N, CA, C and O of each residue as an XYZ file, in Angstrom:
320
protein
N       0.818     -1.196      0.000
C       0.000      0.000      0.000
C       0.860      1.257      0.000
O       0.539      2.246     -0.658
N       1.948      1.203      0.743
C       2.845      2.368      0.810
C       3.418      2.671     -0.570
O       3.510      3.831     -0.972
N       3.801      1.624     -1.288
C       4.352      1.808     -2.640
C       3.335      2.507     -3.544
O       3.700      3.396     -4.312
N       2.089      2.120     -3.457
C       1.043      2.735     -4.286
C       0.893      4.217     -3.957
O       0.692      5.034     -4.857
N       0.987      4.567     -2.684
C       0.904      5.975     -2.279
C       2.087      6.761     -2.845
O       1.924      7.888     -3.312
N       3.273      6.162     -2.800
C       4.467      6.818     -3.331
C       4.339      6.977     -4.845
O       4.662      8.034     -5.388
N       3.867      5.928     -5.529
C       3.676      6.017     -6.978
C       2.741      7.153     -7.337
O       2.997      7.890     -8.289
N       1.661      7.305     -6.587
C       0.698      8.387     -6.836
C       1.366      9.737     -6.665
O       1.174     10.635     -7.486
N       2.157      9.891     -5.596
C       2.846     11.155     -5.355
C       3.874     11.444     -6.450
O       4.010     12.585     -6.889
N       4.591     10.421     -6.886
C       5.570     10.626     -7.958
C       4.885     11.085     -9.242
O       5.420     11.922     -9.969
N       3.703     10.538     -9.520
C       2.951     10.961    -10.691
C       2.552     12.427    -10.618
O       2.546     13.122    -11.634
N       2.221     12.899     -9.425
C       1.865     14.308     -9.234
C       3.103     15.209     -9.261
O       3.070     16.318     -9.795
N       4.184     14.712     -8.678
C       5.429     15.477     -8.577
C       6.171     15.561     -9.913
O       6.840     16.552    -10.205
N       6.039     14.503    -10.715
C       6.760     14.424    -11.992
C       5.791     14.112    -13.137
O       5.893     13.067    -13.779
N       4.846     15.034    -13.386
C       3.883     14.767    -14.470
C       4.602     14.670    -15.816
O       5.516     15.443    -16.106
N       4.181     13.729    -16.608
C       4.813     13.530    -17.909
C       6.066     12.679    -17.851
O       6.571     12.240    -18.884
N       6.567     12.444    -16.653
C       7.767     11.619    -16.493
C       7.449     10.297    -15.814
O       8.000      9.259    -16.181
N       6.563     10.331    -14.828
C       6.274      9.111    -14.074
C       4.784      8.818    -14.101
O       3.949      9.672    -13.802
N       4.486      7.596    -14.466
C       3.127      7.076    -14.430
C       3.263      5.611    -14.029
O       4.025      4.869    -14.648
N       2.536      5.192    -13.005
C       2.685      3.814    -12.550
C       2.329      2.840    -13.669
O       1.517      3.148    -14.541
N       2.936      1.680    -13.631
C       2.661      0.653    -14.635
C       1.177      0.300    -14.620
O       0.578      0.096    -15.675
N       0.593      0.230    -13.453
C      -0.833     -0.071    -13.345
C      -1.657      0.951    -14.129
O      -2.546      0.581    -14.897
N      -1.361      2.227    -13.935
C      -2.093      3.264    -14.659
C      -1.821      3.203    -16.156
O      -2.722      3.441    -16.960
N      -0.585      2.886    -16.537
C      -0.254      2.771    -17.964
C      -1.110      1.701    -18.631
O      -1.659      1.912    -19.713
N      -1.214      0.561    -17.976
C      -1.904     -0.588    -18.565
C      -3.422     -0.431    -18.464
O      -4.153     -0.801    -19.383
N      -3.885      0.116    -17.348
C      -5.327      0.173    -17.105
C      -6.023      1.379    -17.710
O      -7.178      1.284    -18.124
N      -5.339      2.506    -17.767
C      -6.021      3.746    -18.126
C      -5.412      4.487    -19.308
O      -5.646      5.685    -19.466
N      -4.646      3.809    -20.128
C      -4.063      4.475    -21.294
C      -3.890      3.454    -22.414
O      -4.227      2.279    -22.271
N      -3.374      3.922    -23.492
C      -3.107      3.055    -24.639
C      -1.611      2.746    -24.746
O      -1.092      2.505    -25.835
N      -0.939      2.758    -23.612
C       0.484      2.474    -23.574
C       0.730      1.038    -24.024
O       0.090      0.116    -23.518
N       1.645      0.837    -24.965
C       1.957     -0.535    -25.395
C       2.508     -1.363    -24.226
O       3.262     -0.863    -23.392
N       2.117     -2.619    -24.189
C       2.566     -3.506    -23.117
C       4.088     -3.641    -23.087
O       4.673     -3.786    -22.013
N       4.724     -3.596    -24.235
C       6.189     -3.704    -24.292
C       6.828     -2.568    -23.493
O       7.784     -2.785    -22.747
N       6.293     -1.356    -23.654
C       6.827     -0.208    -22.922
C       6.525     -0.346    -21.420
O       7.386     -0.063    -20.587
N       5.319     -0.775    -21.082
C       4.954     -0.948    -19.674
C       5.841     -1.993    -19.003
O       6.236     -1.830    -17.848
N       6.152     -3.061    -19.726
C       7.054     -4.082    -19.181
C       8.439     -3.504    -18.919
O       9.054     -3.795    -17.894
N       8.922     -2.697    -19.833
C      10.233     -2.053    -19.655
C      10.209     -1.164    -18.412
O      11.175     -1.115    -17.652
N       9.103     -0.472    -18.220
C       8.978      0.419    -17.070
C       8.899     -0.331    -15.747
O       9.276      0.210    -14.707
N       8.416     -1.560    -15.774
C       8.285     -2.350    -14.549
C       9.621     -2.480    -13.829
O       9.706     -2.206    -12.632
N      10.658     -2.893    -14.538
C      11.982     -3.043    -13.914
C      12.524     -1.708    -13.449
O      13.095     -1.612    -12.363
N      12.353     -0.682    -14.257
C      12.854      0.643    -13.895
C      12.134      1.171    -12.655
O      12.761      1.775    -11.784
N      10.828      0.948    -12.572
C      10.080      1.414    -11.403
C      10.433      0.614    -10.158
O      10.482      1.165     -9.058
N      10.677     -0.673    -10.321
C      11.119     -1.478     -9.172
C      12.429     -0.939     -8.608
O      12.600     -0.849     -7.392
N      13.348     -0.584     -9.495
C      14.635     -0.027     -9.072
C      14.443      1.312     -8.376
O      14.977      1.537     -7.290
N      13.678      2.200     -9.005
C      13.429      3.531     -8.446
C      12.760      3.435     -7.086
O      13.223      4.046     -6.124
N      11.688      2.685     -6.997
C      10.952      2.595     -5.736
C      11.741      1.846     -4.669
O      11.560      2.101     -3.479
N      12.604      0.936     -5.072
C      13.485      0.280     -4.108
C      14.413      1.277     -3.447
O      14.615      1.236     -2.233
N      14.983      2.182     -4.246
C      15.872      3.220     -3.699
C      15.109      4.149     -2.767
O      15.584      4.489     -1.684
N      13.936      4.551     -3.195
C      13.131      5.479     -2.392
C      12.737      4.840     -1.069
O      12.897      5.451     -0.012
N      12.229      3.626     -1.117
C      11.720      2.983      0.094
C      12.836      2.562      1.048
O      12.604      2.420      2.249
N      14.034      2.363      0.526
C      15.173      2.015      1.384
C      15.581      3.187      2.278
O      16.310      2.998      3.252
N      15.119      4.387      1.955
C      15.483      5.575      2.729
C      14.573      5.815      3.933
O      14.811      6.730      4.722
N      13.540      5.002      4.073
C      12.623      5.173      5.193
C      11.333      5.836      4.752
O      10.886      5.651      3.620
N      10.742      6.600      5.635
C       9.426      7.202      5.394
C       9.497      8.267      4.299
O      10.018      9.363      4.505
N       8.966      7.919      3.151
C       9.015      8.799      1.978
C       8.380     10.156      2.263
O       8.955     11.190      1.924
N       7.208     10.161      2.878
C       6.475     11.409      3.062
C       7.116     12.337      4.087
O       6.861     13.541      4.065
N       7.932     11.809      4.973
C       8.745     12.659      5.848
C       9.994     13.116      5.105
O      10.389     14.279      5.183
N      10.607     12.183      4.385
C      11.849     12.495      3.681
C      11.662     13.548      2.598
O      12.537     14.388      2.384
N      10.523     13.503      1.918
C      10.312     14.396      0.784
C      10.207     15.865      1.218
O      10.206     16.762      0.375
N      10.121     16.103      2.498
C      10.106     17.466      3.031
C      11.522     18.034      3.151
O      11.702     19.227      3.398
N      12.526     17.166      2.973
C      13.923     17.580      3.119
C      14.549     17.835      1.748
O      14.413     17.025      0.831
N      15.228     18.957      1.626
C      15.836     19.349      0.358
C      16.869     18.330     -0.134
O      16.964     18.074     -1.335
N      17.633     17.756      0.778
C      18.658     16.786      0.378
C      18.031     15.533     -0.228
O      18.559     14.975     -1.190
N      16.911     15.095      0.330
C      16.222     13.929     -0.219
C      15.621     14.256     -1.586
O      15.708     13.449     -2.512
N      15.021     15.421     -1.713
C      14.427     15.825     -2.995
C      15.506     15.892     -4.070
O      15.259     15.539     -5.223
N      16.680     16.337     -3.703
C      17.799     16.378     -4.649
C      18.157     14.966     -5.127
O      18.350     14.734     -6.320
N      18.240     14.032     -4.181
C      18.519     12.637     -4.560
C      17.378     12.069     -5.391
O      17.614     11.339     -6.354
N      16.154     12.395     -5.027
C      14.984     11.930     -5.771
C      15.036     12.406     -7.219
O      14.735     11.648     -8.141
N      15.418     13.655     -7.411
C      15.555     14.182     -8.774
C      16.603     13.403     -9.557
O      16.409     13.116    -10.739
N      17.704     13.062     -8.911
C      18.741     12.254     -9.558
C      18.245     10.862     -9.901
O      18.543     10.338    -10.975
N      17.489     10.261     -8.992
C      16.930      8.927     -9.254
C      15.932      8.974    -10.400
O      15.844      8.040    -11.197
N      15.178     10.071    -10.478
C      14.231     10.213    -11.581
C      14.972     10.342    -12.916
O      14.527      9.807    -13.931
N      16.087     11.045    -12.908
C      16.912     11.132    -14.140
C      17.378      9.748    -14.569
O      17.334      9.404    -15.750
N      17.827      8.957    -13.592
C      18.270      7.576    -13.883
C      17.090      6.753    -14.428
O      17.245      5.982    -15.375
N      15.920      6.928    -13.820
C      14.724      6.220    -14.269
C      14.409      6.569    -15.724
O      14.119      5.689    -16.534
N      14.470      7.844    -16.040
C      14.166      8.289    -17.400
C      15.145      7.690    -18.396
O      14.754      7.345    -19.511
N      16.407      7.561    -18.018
C      17.387      6.946    -18.896
C      17.101      5.461    -19.090
O      17.297      4.922    -20.179
N      16.637      4.802    -18.026
C      16.343      3.369    -18.112
C      15.180      3.067    -19.049
O      15.149      2.018    -19.692
N      14.228      3.986    -19.124
C      13.021      3.709    -19.942
C      13.106      4.283    -21.346
O      12.227      4.042    -22.174
N      14.147      5.033    -21.615
C      14.246      5.631    -22.961
C      14.972      4.711    -23.928
O      15.143      5.056    -25.097
């Protein structure tokens, strides 16, 4: 459940860059091949985020947001 909450927040924080695989498959015309590629990238991204502890407390800190931005850059490279 926590992962789903984080995915929702990432979608709001990074519109056009992050959309959960569930939303891609259920609510868009995203090709399954692309959604499958995103699955591994999202597992990696969310693993890094969740390893840091409470996301919603951490995201209030500038240092965490800076790392999050870097992880999002890595995510974008993985899916491109």
